[in-house]
N, C-alpha and C positions, 0 to 999 in steps of 0.2 A: 411434567418436565423432567427429562433425565439429565444425567451428569454432563453429557456432551453438549446439550443445549445450554446448560449453565456456563460451560467454558466458552462457548461461542458468544453468548451475551456479555460475559465478562471481558472477552477480548475486544469486542466492538466498543464497549464502554471505555476501556483503557485507550484504544485508538482515538476516540473522541476527546478524551482528556489530554492526550499528547498533542492533538491538533489544536485544541484551545490554548494550550501552553505555548506552542510555537506561534500561534496567531498573536497572542498578547505580548510575547517577547519581541517578535519581529515587527510589531505594529508601527514602531517609530522609524524604522529604517526604510529606505527606498525599496520598493517591491520588485523582486526578480520574478519574471513570469516563468511558469512551468513549460518546459519544452514539450513538443508533441510526443516524443518518445517516452518521456517521463510520465506524462499523463496516461498514455496507453499502458505502460507497465503498471501504474497504479490501478487502472481499471481491471487488468488481468489478476492482480493480487486480490482485489475486492471480490471479483467473480469467483476466485478460488475459495475464498472464505464462504461465500454464499452457497456455492455448489459443493460444499465440503462433505455432504452426505455420501457421495461416491468418492472414495479416496483417490482413485486413479484420476478422475477428472479434476478434483479439487487440487491435488498436489501438482498435476500437470499445469494447470492454469497459474498457480502460484509460482512454480518453477520458471515458467515462461516469462512471467512478470518480473521476476528477479533477474533473469537473463537480459531482458530489455533494459532494466535499470542499470545493470553493469555496462552494457553497450553505451548507454547514454553518459555514464560517468567517464568511460574511456574517451568518448567523443569530446567531452568538455575538457579533459586533461590535455588532449592534443592541441586544443586552441590556446 
């Protein structure tokens, strides 16, 4: 296992811990469902992490995911 694989495993573990913390903190409040655009952007970011071996593909997928998230935020602010 090389150093880049260690960083990827560490990043995924941190994301899981953050997800658990958010789940436990927000568990008592009424649930807001994820919009389709936000879910799609999340999938692109995860795909960018998974396909991170090729930097061009990985960064492109993550960048597109972030762009979709920003569009979703802008749409929510307009409402």
